DRENRO-283894 format. One record per residue (C-alpha): residue number from 1; chain; x, y, z. Coordinates in steps of 0.25 Angstrom, whole numbers, always signed. Layout:
BEGIN
(NUM; A; (X; Y; Z))
...
***
This chain:
BEGIN
(1; A; (+169; +509; -231))
(2; A; (+174; +525; -232))
(3; A; (+186; +529; -227))
(4; A; (+183; +544; -225))
(5; A; (+198; +548; -216))
(6; A; (+212; +546; -216))
(7; A; (+216; +548; -233))
(8; A; (+220; +557; -241))
(9; A; (+209; +562; -252))
(10; A; (+216; +559; -265))
(11; A; (+207; +555; -276))
(12; A; (+211; +540; -275))
(13; A; (+209; +541; -260))
(14; A; (+195; +547; -260))
(15; A; (+189; +539; -268))
(16; A; (+194; +525; -260))
(17; A; (+191; +532; -248))
(18; A; (+176; +530; -254))
(19; A; (+173; +516; -257))
(20; A; (+157; +518; -256))
(21; A; (+157; +527; -267))
(22; A; (+154; +520; -281))
(23; A; (+164; +524; -288))
(24; A; (+163; +517; -301))
(25; A; (+151; +520; -304))
(26; A; (+151; +535; -300))
(27; A; (+166; +537; -300))
(28; A; (+167; +551; -300))
(29; A; (+156; +554; -290))
(30; A; (+162; +546; -281))
(31; A; (+175; +551; -280))
(32; A; (+169; +565; -280))
(33; A; (+159; +560; -269))
(34; A; (+173; +555; -261))
(35; A; (+181; +566; -263))
(36; A; (+169; +576; -257))
(37; A; (+168; +566; -245))
(38; A; (+184; +567; -243))
(39; A; (+182; +581; -243))
(40; A; (+170; +582; -232))
(41; A; (+160; +582; -241))
(42; A; (+145; +578; -240))
(43; A; (+136; +575; -253))
(44; A; (+128; +586; -254))
(45; A; (+142; +596; -254))
(46; A; (+140; +601; -242))
(47; A; (+153; +603; -233))
(48; A; (+156; +593; -220))
(49; A; (+166; +594; -211))
(50; A; (+173; +580; -214))
(51; A; (+171; +570; -206))
(52; A; (+159; +577; -195))
(53; A; (+149; +568; -191))
(54; A; (+135; +568; -199))
(55; A; (+124; +572; -191))
(56; A; (+119; +558; -194))
(57; A; (+110; +561; -204))
(58; A; (+116; +555; -220))
(59; A; (+125; +565; -227))
(60; A; (+116; +567; -239))
(61; A; (+101; +567; -236))
(62; A; (+96; +562; -248))
(63; A; (+102; +549; -247))
(64; A; (+96; +551; -232))
(65; A; (+83; +552; -240))
(66; A; (+86; +542; -249))
(67; A; (+89; +531; -239))
(68; A; (+77; +531; -234))
(69; A; (+69; +526; -245))
(70; A; (+81; +514; -247))
(71; A; (+75; +501; -246))
(72; A; (+83; +495; -237))
(73; A; (+79; +507; -226))
(74; A; (+66; +501; -229))
(75; A; (+56; +493; -219))
(76; A; (+56; +479; -226))
(77; A; (+44; +476; -232))
(78; A; (+40; +462; -233))
(79; A; (+30; +461; -247))
(80; A; (+23; +450; -250))
(81; A; (+30; +439; -262))
(82; A; (+26; +445; -275))
(83; A; (+16; +438; -285))
(84; A; (+23; +429; -295))
(85; A; (+16; +424; -307))
(86; A; (+24; +410; -305))
(87; A; (+18; +406; -292))
(88; A; (+26; +390; -292))
(89; A; (+38; +397; -292))
(90; A; (+41; +404; -278))
(91; A; (+45; +394; -267))
(92; A; (+47; +403; -255))
(93; A; (+40; +416; -253))
(94; A; (+53; +424; -258))
(95; A; (+52; +418; -272))
(96; A; (+41; +426; -276))
(97; A; (+50; +439; -276))
(98; A; (+58; +434; -285))
(99; A; (+49; +427; -294))
(100; A; (+41; +442; -297))
(101; A; (+54; +448; -300))
(102; A; (+57; +436; -310))
(103; A; (+44; +436; -317))
(104; A; (+44; +451; -318))
(105; A; (+56; +450; -325))
(106; A; (+52; +436; -334))
(107; A; (+62; +429; -328))
(108; A; (+60; +413; -325))
(109; A; (+66; +409; -313))
(110; A; (+77; +398; -315))
(111; A; (+72; +383; -312))
(112; A; (+74; +377; -300))
(113; A; (+88; +372; -295))
(114; A; (+89; +356; -296))
(115; A; (+86; +350; -281))
(116; A; (+101; +346; -281))
(117; A; (+106; +362; -283))
(118; A; (+96; +367; -275))
(119; A; (+101; +357; -263))
(120; A; (+117; +362; -265))
(121; A; (+113; +378; -267))
(122; A; (+105; +376; -252))
(123; A; (+115; +368; -246))
(124; A; (+127; +375; -250))
(125; A; (+118; +386; -248))
(126; A; (+114; +385; -234))
(127; A; (+125; +378; -228))
(128; A; (+137; +380; -236))
(129; A; (+138; +365; -240))
(130; A; (+134; +357; -253))
(131; A; (+123; +347; -249))
(132; A; (+128; +331; -248))
(133; A; (+125; +322; -258))
(134; A; (+116; +317; -245))
(135; A; (+109; +329; -246))
(136; A; (+108; +330; -262))
(137; A; (+102; +316; -261))
(138; A; (+93; +319; -250))
(139; A; (+86; +331; -256))
(140; A; (+87; +322; -270))
(141; A; (+77; +313; -265))
(142; A; (+67; +323; -258))
(143; A; (+56; +325; -265))
(144; A; (+46; +327; -254))
(145; A; (+41; +343; -254))
(146; A; (+52; +352; -245))
(147; A; (+64; +347; -248))
(148; A; (+70; +360; -251))
(149; A; (+65; +365; -238))
(150; A; (+70; +351; -231))
(151; A; (+83; +355; -237))
(152; A; (+84; +369; -232))
(153; A; (+80; +365; -219))
(154; A; (+91; +356; -218))
(155; A; (+100; +365; -222))
(156; A; (+97; +376; -213))
(157; A; (+98; +366; -200))
(158; A; (+113; +364; -204))
(159; A; (+123; +368; -195))
(160; A; (+131; +371; -209))
(161; A; (+118; +382; -212))
(162; A; (+123; +392; -201))
(163; A; (+139; +389; -205))
(164; A; (+134; +394; -220))
(165; A; (+129; +406; -216))
(166; A; (+136; +411; -205))
(167; A; (+146; +411; -215))
(168; A; (+138; +422; -223))
(169; A; (+135; +431; -208))
(170; A; (+152; +429; -207))
(171; A; (+154; +436; -220))
(172; A; (+143; +448; -215))
(173; A; (+150; +447; -199))
(174; A; (+166; +447; -208))
(175; A; (+169; +438; -197))
(176; A; (+182; +432; -195))
(177; A; (+191; +427; -185))
(178; A; (+204; +436; -184))
(179; A; (+205; +452; -183))
(180; A; (+210; +454; -197))
(181; A; (+221; +467; -199))
(182; A; (+236; +463; -198))
(183; A; (+236; +453; -186))
(184; A; (+223; +446; -188))
(185; A; (+223; +441; -175))
(186; A; (+213; +428; -172))
(187; A; (+198; +432; -166))
(188; A; (+198; +419; -159))
(189; A; (+183; +421; -154))
(190; A; (+178; +426; -169))
(191; A; (+174; +413; -172))
(192; A; (+162; +411; -161))
(193; A; (+154; +423; -169))
(194; A; (+156; +412; -182))
(195; A; (+149; +402; -174))
(196; A; (+140; +410; -167))
(197; A; (+135; +414; -184))
(198; A; (+133; +401; -188))
(199; A; (+127; +396; -176))
(200; A; (+115; +407; -178))
(201; A; (+114; +404; -192))
(202; A; (+111; +390; -188))
(203; A; (+101; +393; -176))
(204; A; (+97; +403; -186))
(205; A; (+97; +414; -176))
(206; A; (+86; +424; -180))
(207; A; (+94; +436; -187))
(208; A; (+89; +446; -178))
(209; A; (+96; +438; -166))
(210; A; (+108; +435; -173))
(211; A; (+111; +451; -178))
(212; A; (+107; +455; -164))
(213; A; (+117; +445; -157))
(214; A; (+128; +451; -167))
(215; A; (+126; +465; -164))
(216; A; (+121; +466; -148))
(217; A; (+121; +451; -144))
(218; A; (+128; +454; -132))
(219; A; (+119; +467; -128))
(220; A; (+107; +456; -132))
(221; A; (+109; +443; -127))
(222; A; (+120; +447; -119))
(223; A; (+122; +433; -112))
(224; A; (+120; +425; -124))
(225; A; (+134; +418; -131))
(226; A; (+130; +419; -145))
(227; A; (+125; +433; -146))
(228; A; (+140; +439; -139))
(229; A; (+147; +429; -151))
(230; A; (+139; +436; -161))
(231; A; (+143; +451; -155))
(232; A; (+156; +446; -164))
(233; A; (+150; +450; -175))
(234; A; (+154; +465; -171))
(235; A; (+168; +462; -168))
(236; A; (+170; +452; -181))
(237; A; (+176; +464; -190))
(238; A; (+193; +465; -190))
(239; A; (+200; +470; -179))
(240; A; (+214; +477; -176))
(241; A; (+216; +471; -164))
(242; A; (+230; +476; -160))
(243; A; (+226; +492; -167))
(244; A; (+234; +502; -162))
(245; A; (+222; +510; -159))
(246; A; (+212; +502; -152))
(247; A; (+201; +513; -153))
(248; A; (+201; +514; -167))
(249; A; (+200; +498; -167))
(250; A; (+187; +499; -160))
(251; A; (+182; +507; -170))
(252; A; (+185; +499; -181))
(253; A; (+177; +489; -174))
(254; A; (+165; +498; -172))
(255; A; (+167; +502; -187))
(256; A; (+167; +487; -192))
(257; A; (+154; +484; -180))
(258; A; (+145; +495; -187))
(259; A; (+150; +493; -201))
(260; A; (+146; +478; -200))
(261; A; (+134; +479; -192))
(262; A; (+128; +489; -202))
(263; A; (+131; +480; -215))
(264; A; (+130; +467; -211))
(265; A; (+115; +470; -202))
(266; A; (+110; +480; -209))
(267; A; (+116; +480; -224))
(268; A; (+121; +495; -223))
(269; A; (+135; +501; -225))
(270; A; (+139; +510; -217))
(271; A; (+154; +511; -215))
(272; A; (+155; +523; -222))
(273; A; (+148; +531; -211))
(274; A; (+158; +529; -202))
(275; A; (+166; +541; -209))
(276; A; (+154; +551; -216))
(277; A; (+139; +549; -220))
(278; A; (+137; +537; -228))
(279; A; (+137; +542; -243))
(280; A; (+131; +532; -248))
(281; A; (+121; +527; -237))
(282; A; (+111; +534; -227))
(283; A; (+120; +530; -217))
(284; A; (+128; +545; -207))
(285; A; (+140; +544; -201))
(286; A; (+132; +546; -188))
(287; A; (+124; +532; -192))
(288; A; (+137; +525; -191))
(289; A; (+142; +530; -179))
(290; A; (+127; +527; -171))
(291; A; (+127; +514; -178))
(292; A; (+141; +511; -172))
(293; A; (+138; +517; -160))
(294; A; (+130; +504; -158))
(295; A; (+144; +497; -156))
(296; A; (+153; +508; -149))
(297; A; (+151; +504; -135))
(298; A; (+152; +489; -136))
(299; A; (+165; +482; -133))
(300; A; (+174; +471; -141))
(301; A; (+177; +459; -135))
(302; A; (+186; +449; -144))
(303; A; (+185; +438; -132))
(304; A; (+172; +441; -126))
(305; A; (+170; +429; -116))
(306; A; (+156; +420; -120))
(307; A; (+157; +407; -111))
(308; A; (+143; +401; -106))
(309; A; (+141; +397; -92))
(310; A; (+147; +384; -95))
(311; A; (+160; +390; -101))
(312; A; (+162; +400; -92))
(313; A; (+160; +390; -79))
(314; A; (+168; +379; -87))
(315; A; (+182; +392; -89))
(316; A; (+180; +395; -77))
(317; A; (+181; +383; -71))
(318; A; (+193; +380; -81))
(319; A; (+201; +393; -77))
(320; A; (+199; +390; -63))
(321; A; (+205; +375; -65))
(322; A; (+218; +380; -72))
(323; A; (+219; +391; -62))
(324; A; (+219; +381; -50))
(325; A; (+229; +374; -57))
(326; A; (+236; +385; -62))
(327; A; (+241; +391; -48))
(328; A; (+243; +378; -43))
(329; A; (+253; +374; -52))
(330; A; (+260; +388; -50))
(331; A; (+260; +386; -36))
(332; A; (+268; +373; -36))
(333; A; (+275; +379; -45))
(334; A; (+279; +391; -36))
(335; A; (+281; +382; -25))
(336; A; (+291; +373; -33))
(337; A; (+297; +386; -37))
(338; A; (+299; +395; -26))
(339; A; (+310; +389; -19))
(340; A; (+318; +392; -29))
(341; A; (+314; +405; -33))
(342; A; (+317; +408; -18))
(343; A; (+331; +402; -17))
(344; A; (+336; +410; -30))
(345; A; (+329; +423; -23))
(346; A; (+336; +421; -10))
(347; A; (+348; +423; -17))
(348; A; (+346; +435; -24))
(349; A; (+343; +440; -11))
(350; A; (+357; +435; -5))
(351; A; (+366; +445; -15))
(352; A; (+357; +457; -8))
(353; A; (+360; +467; +5))
(354; A; (+353; +464; +15))
(355; A; (+343; +477; +14))
(356; A; (+340; +472; +0))
(357; A; (+336; +458; +5))
(358; A; (+328; +466; +17))
(359; A; (+320; +473; +6))
(360; A; (+317; +461; -2))
(361; A; (+313; +453; +10))
(362; A; (+304; +464; +18))
(363; A; (+289; +460; +10))
(364; A; (+285; +471; +0))
(365; A; (+275; +480; +9))
(366; A; (+285; +481; +18))
(367; A; (+297; +488; +12))
(368; A; (+303; +499; +13))
(369; A; (+305; +510; +2))
(370; A; (+320; +506; +4))
(371; A; (+317; +493; +3))
(372; A; (+308; +493; -9))
(373; A; (+319; +501; -16))
(374; A; (+331; +490; -13))
(375; A; (+319; +479; -20))
(376; A; (+319; +486; -33))
(377; A; (+334; +488; -32))
(378; A; (+337; +473; -31))
(379; A; (+325; +467; -37))
(380; A; (+334; +463; -49))
(381; A; (+344; +458; -40))
(382; A; (+335; +446; -34))
(383; A; (+327; +443; -47))
(384; A; (+331; +430; -54))
(385; A; (+325; +423; -68))
(386; A; (+318; +409; -66))
(387; A; (+330; +402; -70))
(388; A; (+338; +405; -58))
(389; A; (+328; +397; -47))
(390; A; (+323; +386; -59))
(391; A; (+339; +383; -60))
(392; A; (+337; +382; -43))
(393; A; (+327; +369; -45))
(394; A; (+333; +356; -43))
(395; A; (+334; +348; -55))
(396; A; (+323; +338; -49))
(397; A; (+314; +348; -45))
(398; A; (+312; +354; -59))
(399; A; (+304; +342; -65))
(400; A; (+294; +347; -54))
(401; A; (+294; +362; -60))
(402; A; (+293; +358; -72))
(403; A; (+281; +350; -70))
(404; A; (+273; +361; -64))
(405; A; (+277; +370; -77))
(406; A; (+271; +358; -85))
(407; A; (+259; +360; -77))
(408; A; (+257; +373; -79))
(409; A; (+260; +373; -94))
(410; A; (+250; +363; -96))
(411; A; (+240; +372; -89))
(412; A; (+230; +378; -100))
(413; A; (+221; +389; -96))
(414; A; (+205; +387; -101))
(415; A; (+203; +393; -113))
(416; A; (+195; +405; -111))
(417; A; (+179; +405; -112))
(418; A; (+173; +407; -127))
(419; A; (+174; +421; -131))
(420; A; (+170; +428; -143))
(421; A; (+170; +441; -150))
(422; A; (+158; +450; -144))
(423; A; (+154; +465; -141))
(424; A; (+151; +470; -127))
(425; A; (+144; +481; -124))
(426; A; (+154; +490; -114))
(427; A; (+148; +492; -99))
(428; A; (+148; +507; -100))
(429; A; (+138; +517; -104))
(430; A; (+134; +518; -119))
(431; A; (+144; +525; -127))
(432; A; (+140; +532; -140))
(433; A; (+148; +531; -152))
(434; A; (+154; +544; -160))
(435; A; (+153; +550; -176))
(436; A; (+167; +547; -178))
(437; A; (+173; +558; -187))
(438; A; (+179; +550; -201))
(439; A; (+177; +538; -192))
(440; A; (+189; +543; -185))
(441; A; (+187; +538; -171))
(442; A; (+196; +551; -166))
(443; A; (+186; +560; -172))
(444; A; (+172; +557; -165))
(445; A; (+161; +566; -168))
(446; A; (+146; +565; -161))
(447; A; (+142; +553; -152))
(448; A; (+132; +544; -159))
(449; A; (+124; +534; -150))
(450; A; (+117; +519; -157))
(451; A; (+109; +521; -168))
(452; A; (+107; +517; -183))
(453; A; (+106; +523; -196))
(454; A; (+97; +534; -198))
(455; A; (+92; +528; -210))
(456; A; (+87; +516; -204))
(457; A; (+79; +525; -193))
(458; A; (+75; +511; -184))
(459; A; (+62; +514; -176))
(460; A; (+71; +514; -163))
(461; A; (+80; +523; -167))
(462; A; (+80; +539; -161))
(463; A; (+76; +547; -173))
(464; A; (+83; +559; -167))
(465; A; (+96; +552; -161))
(466; A; (+98; +542; -172))
(467; A; (+101; +533; -160))
(468; A; (+94; +518; -156))
(469; A; (+84; +520; -144))
(470; A; (+88; +511; -134))
(471; A; (+82; +496; -136))
(472; A; (+81; +485; -125))
(473; A; (+95; +483; -125))
(474; A; (+98; +500; -127))
(475; A; (+106; +508; -135))
(476; A; (+116; +496; -140))
(477; A; (+119; +486; -151))
(478; A; (+108; +479; -146))
(479; A; (+99; +491; -153))
(480; A; (+106; +491; -164))
(481; A; (+105; +476; -166))
(482; A; (+89; +477; -160))
(483; A; (+86; +486; -173))
(484; A; (+95; +478; -184))
(485; A; (+89; +467; -181))
(486; A; (+76; +473; -182))
(487; A; (+64; +469; -192))
(488; A; (+62; +484; -192))
(489; A; (+76; +485; -198))
(490; A; (+76; +486; -214))
(491; A; (+90; +481; -215))
(492; A; (+91; +468; -207))
(493; A; (+85; +459; -214))
(494; A; (+86; +462; -228))
(495; A; (+102; +462; -227))
(496; A; (+101; +449; -220))
(497; A; (+91; +442; -230))
(498; A; (+97; +447; -244))
(499; A; (+112; +443; -238))
(500; A; (+105; +429; -235))
(501; A; (+98; +429; -249))
(502; A; (+113; +432; -256))
(503; A; (+118; +421; -250))
(504; A; (+107; +412; -254))
(505; A; (+108; +417; -269))
(506; A; (+122; +423; -271))
(507; A; (+115; +437; -273))
(508; A; (+109; +447; -265))
(509; A; (+95; +454; -265))
(510; A; (+103; +466; -260))
(511; A; (+116; +466; -268))
(512; A; (+124; +472; -256))
(513; A; (+120; +466; -245))
(514; A; (+126; +472; -234))
(515; A; (+123; +487; -240))
(516; A; (+108; +490; -241))
(517; A; (+111; +504; -239))
(518; A; (+108; +513; -252))
(519; A; (+121; +510; -259))
(520; A; (+119; +495; -258))
(521; A; (+111; +486; -269))
(522; A; (+98; +487; -270))
(523; A; (+89; +473; -268))
(524; A; (+85; +466; -280))
(525; A; (+73; +460; -274))
(526; A; (+69; +470; -263))
(527; A; (+55; +465; -259))
(528; A; (+63; +451; -257))
(529; A; (+71; +458; -249))
(530; A; (+62; +463; -240))
(531; A; (+55; +451; -241))
(532; A; (+64; +441; -235))
(533; A; (+69; +452; -225))
(534; A; (+54; +451; -218))
(535; A; (+53; +436; -219))
(536; A; (+66; +435; -213))
(537; A; (+60; +444; -201))
(538; A; (+49; +437; -201))
(539; A; (+55; +423; -198))
(540; A; (+62; +428; -187))
(541; A; (+74; +433; -193))
(542; A; (+77; +418; -197))
(543; A; (+88; +416; -209))
(544; A; (+86; +401; -209))
(545; A; (+72; +405; -215))
(546; A; (+77; +415; -224))
(547; A; (+86; +403; -229))
(548; A; (+72; +397; -232))
(549; A; (+65; +405; -239))
(550; A; (+76; +409; -249))
(551; A; (+82; +394; -251))
(552; A; (+69; +387; -252))
(553; A; (+64; +399; -262))
(554; A; (+63; +395; -278))
(555; A; (+72; +405; -280))
(556; A; (+83; +398; -272))
(557; A; (+79; +386; -280))
(558; A; (+82; +391; -293))
(559; A; (+93; +385; -301))
(560; A; (+105; +394; -306))
(561; A; (+103; +391; -320))
(562; A; (+97; +401; -330))
(563; A; (+91; +402; -342))
(564; A; (+94; +413; -355))
(565; A; (+82; +421; -352))
(566; A; (+82; +421; -336))
(567; A; (+99; +424; -339))
(568; A; (+95; +435; -348))
(569; A; (+83; +442; -339))
(570; A; (+91; +440; -325))
(571; A; (+106; +441; -330))
(572; A; (+110; +444; -315))
(573; A; (+100; +434; -309))
(574; A; (+94; +447; -301))
(575; A; (+80; +442; -301))
(576; A; (+84; +428; -296))
(577; A; (+80; +422; -310))
(578; A; (+91; +408; -304))
(579; A; (+98; +404; -292))
(580; A; (+110; +414; -292))
(581; A; (+122; +405; -294))
(582; A; (+135; +410; -285))
(583; A; (+148; +404; -278))
(584; A; (+149; +398; -265))
(585; A; (+158; +405; -254))
(586; A; (+171; +398; -252))
(587; A; (+165; +393; -239))
(588; A; (+156; +385; -246))
(589; A; (+165; +379; -255))
(590; A; (+176; +376; -245))
(591; A; (+166; +370; -238))
(592; A; (+160; +362; -248))
(593; A; (+172; +354; -253))
(594; A; (+174; +351; -238))
(595; A; (+160; +346; -238))
(596; A; (+159; +338; -249))
(597; A; (+173; +331; -247))
(598; A; (+170; +327; -233))
(599; A; (+178; +337; -225))
(600; A; (+168; +346; -219))
(601; A; (+171; +347; -204))
(602; A; (+156; +349; -199))
(603; A; (+161; +356; -186))
(604; A; (+156; +369; -181))
(605; A; (+160; +383; -174))
(606; A; (+173; +384; -166))
(607; A; (+185; +395; -171))
(608; A; (+189; +395; -185))
(609; A; (+198; +384; -190))
(610; A; (+210; +385; -201))
(611; A; (+210; +375; -212))
(612; A; (+222; +373; -220))
(613; A; (+227; +383; -230))
(614; A; (+237; +383; -243))
(615; A; (+251; +383; -235))
(616; A; (+256; +396; -243))
(617; A; (+246; +404; -237))
(618; A; (+250; +401; -223))
(619; A; (+261; +412; -222))
(620; A; (+250; +423; -226))
(621; A; (+240; +417; -216))
(622; A; (+245; +419; -201))
(623; A; (+237; +412; -189))
(624; A; (+232; +402; -200))
(625; A; (+233; +388; -193))
(626; A; (+226; +377; -199))
(627; A; (+217; +371; -190))
(628; A; (+226; +357; -185))
(629; A; (+212; +350; -183))
(630; A; (+210; +344; -199))
(631; A; (+194; +343; -195))
(632; A; (+193; +357; -196))
(633; A; (+199; +359; -208))
(634; A; (+186; +356; -217))
(635; A; (+178; +364; -207))
(636; A; (+167; +375; -214))
(637; A; (+173; +385; -219))
(638; A; (+165; +396; -209))
(639; A; (+176; +390; -198))
(640; A; (+189; +394; -204))
(641; A; (+196; +403; -197))
(642; A; (+192; +417; -202))
(643; A; (+206; +424; -204))
(644; A; (+203; +439; -208))
(645; A; (+218; +440; -214))
(646; A; (+217; +426; -222))
(647; A; (+206; +420; -227))
(648; A; (+205; +406; -226))
(649; A; (+211; +403; -244))
(650; A; (+199; +395; -247))
(651; A; (+189; +405; -243))
(652; A; (+196; +416; -247))
(653; A; (+196; +412; -263))
(654; A; (+183; +410; -262))
(655; A; (+182; +424; -259))
(656; A; (+178; +423; -244))
(657; A; (+176; +438; -238))
(658; A; (+186; +446; -231))
(659; A; (+180; +447; -216))
(660; A; (+185; +460; -214))
(661; A; (+171; +465; -218))
(662; A; (+157; +460; -220))
(663; A; (+155; +454; -230))
(664; A; (+141; +454; -235))
(665; A; (+144; +446; -250))
(666; A; (+155; +439; -253))
(667; A; (+163; +442; -267))
(668; A; (+163; +431; -276))
(669; A; (+175; +428; -285))
(670; A; (+180; +420; -295))
(671; A; (+195; +417; -296))
(672; A; (+206; +407; -301))
(673; A; (+209; +405; -284))
(674; A; (+196; +399; -282))
(675; A; (+198; +390; -292))
(676; A; (+210; +385; -290))
(677; A; (+205; +382; -275))
(678; A; (+195; +375; -277))
(679; A; (+205; +366; -287))
(680; A; (+217; +366; -277))
(681; A; (+213; +368; -263))
(682; A; (+215; +358; -254))
(683; A; (+201; +359; -252))
(684; A; (+196; +358; -265))
(685; A; (+207; +345; -267))
(686; A; (+204; +338; -254))
(687; A; (+188; +339; -258))
(688; A; (+192; +334; -272))
(689; A; (+197; +322; -266))
(690; A; (+189; +318; -255))
(691; A; (+177; +319; -264))
(692; A; (+182; +311; -275))
(693; A; (+188; +299; -263))
(694; A; (+173; +298; -258))
(695; A; (+167; +296; -272))
(696; A; (+178; +286; -276))
(697; A; (+175; +278; -267))
(698; A; (+159; +281; -267))
(699; A; (+155; +281; -281))
(700; A; (+158; +271; -292))
(701; A; (+159; +278; -305))
(702; A; (+162; +289; -312))
(703; A; (+149; +293; -315))
(704; A; (+146; +291; -300))
(705; A; (+158; +298; -293))
(706; A; (+153; +311; -304))
(707; A; (+139; +310; -297))
(708; A; (+145; +310; -284))
(709; A; (+155; +320; -286))
(710; A; (+143; +330; -291))
(711; A; (+136; +327; -281))
(712; A; (+145; +329; -269))
(713; A; (+154; +341; -274))
(714; A; (+140; +348; -283))
(715; A; (+128; +344; -277))
(716; A; (+124; +338; -290))
(717; A; (+123; +326; -300))
(718; A; (+133; +332; -314))
(719; A; (+124; +332; -325))
(720; A; (+128; +322; -337))
(721; A; (+137; +334; -343))
(722; A; (+145; +335; -331))
(723; A; (+146; +319; -329))
(724; A; (+151; +317; -342))
(725; A; (+163; +330; -339))
(726; A; (+165; +322; -326))
(727; A; (+168; +309; -332))
(728; A; (+176; +314; -342))
(729; A; (+184; +319; -330))
(730; A; (+184; +308; -322))
(731; A; (+191; +301; -334))
(732; A; (+203; +308; -331))
(733; A; (+202; +314; -317))
(734; A; (+198; +309; -303))
(735; A; (+187; +310; -297))
(736; A; (+194; +321; -286))
(737; A; (+196; +330; -297))
(738; A; (+182; +330; -303))
(739; A; (+178; +332; -288))
(740; A; (+188; +343; -289))
(741; A; (+183; +349; -303))
(742; A; (+168; +350; -297))
(743; A; (+174; +358; -284))
(744; A; (+177; +367; -294))
(745; A; (+165; +368; -302))
(746; A; (+157; +381; -301))
(747; A; (+143; +372; -296))
(748; A; (+152; +368; -284))
(749; A; (+157; +384; -279))
(750; A; (+144; +388; -284))
(751; A; (+129; +390; -277))
(752; A; (+120; +387; -291))
***
């Protein structure tokens, strides 16, 4: 993101201030451009007033003209699957798009994966958990037609599906349960959004509805609790609650909402236009603040009540009972204590003059000015600490007071009704936004009303003013949601199907999943992308139907193995001549360890849990309190408390994303700590011991134990060389060590 103000324009700071300039390839060109920008010059060489608002058009007319032809801004065009020579290979309608390219380049697709390999792949892919031994055996014995389809239906119907695919969306939504920054305060209600996402995926909620709920659920469905929770999406970014500048804090949140909405739903990077017209994309500064204007009227709530009728009635009843009990006890306590208070008070009055005593005895509304003055002068003389009157209570009566105090201390105020992070529109009239010079709220320029980037030119956008004409909901966030989730929008469906494809194959059709703009990557299979997007919309925006199309395809069912000829023709697997082998996320690895050892707790929903962490990390993990209930330690990783300033160590070592920003694709590193974690972490050591203990009691003979270990841990039987190696290993080492070795193999941590 460009930092366009607040720096001294030295050569180094100029270059570092503009990270969107492609410096490695065009080092000097990028340096010159950055220098020109720092001094307020445009690409064309004409002079601008530094920081002045744009007129709404792109700063580069040539770029604006090019953008109109950019593939991502064109309407989705569904074309029929291409003709192919090998008509026996395709299994779903997406396969001809892949096969046509393979045939054109003379490449043979890989042979189909073994049944047990496909089952492990599909099960981990759709649920994030490995198949059980019984599931492997059942699939192996199911020789009737449609066996693969029956497996996919079972997996999509599993509640584990929502936990798996909800995790992908939470990455995009920068989900966390704390604020970040210095204090990293806990957000006690953020978990409701996580549960909402998981439920939505399990219900196969139409994606257009899912989008609308998150952008404007409070406006479109104000009485729908789920829709209200969904708006937490907008408030999940980091937040400096204790900021000394609360106006800046609000603008930071508005900027985060604008940037995240554009990147997650539209696949556009707009942040650079906050301070100036975007230098690489057709997004002007005015475009940016028109988009932000949809959010300007909104109120941000950290604890918005969302009780249903039953919960509301129960809470009101509980509060009434609590207040009644509290008032009764306090009344009895006052009745008991008053004589002793009065006794000390009278003794204090006796030390005053007659006039002063008369002033105190006169009702407040009847005192003269002189008496009021006497009261002020003698207040300290008649005041006394509690210990003075408590000392007057006879010893035999003190237990009566202690009993009343004990009753009062045992009273527990009822828990508040369910609450959530949420947006809500203010009750006042519509509020415009402003173009901010250099992004500084202290320098507002032109007023702007809600509108979309001019390059997209939706039908309901006024061509003259560039603002959204009121929809059935008015010119509000609901209008923005209606357009983003509209089939006429060329971006939303394309962006989503590209994300789904990337998670299934470990690589995306468009290699920049959150950047479909001019500076983003080009699609490797543009016709396939549009076909998937069109089918997705036609299916009623059904994610599960999209999964079926992909997971049952011949493309997905290919083996990950290749031949020398294929490797020479398609070294980077650009044409999907084989299944792309890719590593599992840290959550899947940890959950798999829990599942194969029988420790996985299937409980869903609720506040985040705190599994144990290494003792030496507790010093750097303020607020990490290990959950007292040991059963919660085995819950799925998606339910681990998501703290911004401290990521759960096991997940962090396997590249858990930085949840301060939306994450479109996780990084995949290979490091020594990963190996050490799988070898020595309590999760791995305990899992290996439990698996071995089960086999020791259940299997006789080394070969039987080896077979069961491979099947349980890797989801397949060993081949003969592996079996021989395992036999040799067991002659000198216990079965638990063999299990631990298998858990450290590539076959365990990679999807093949």
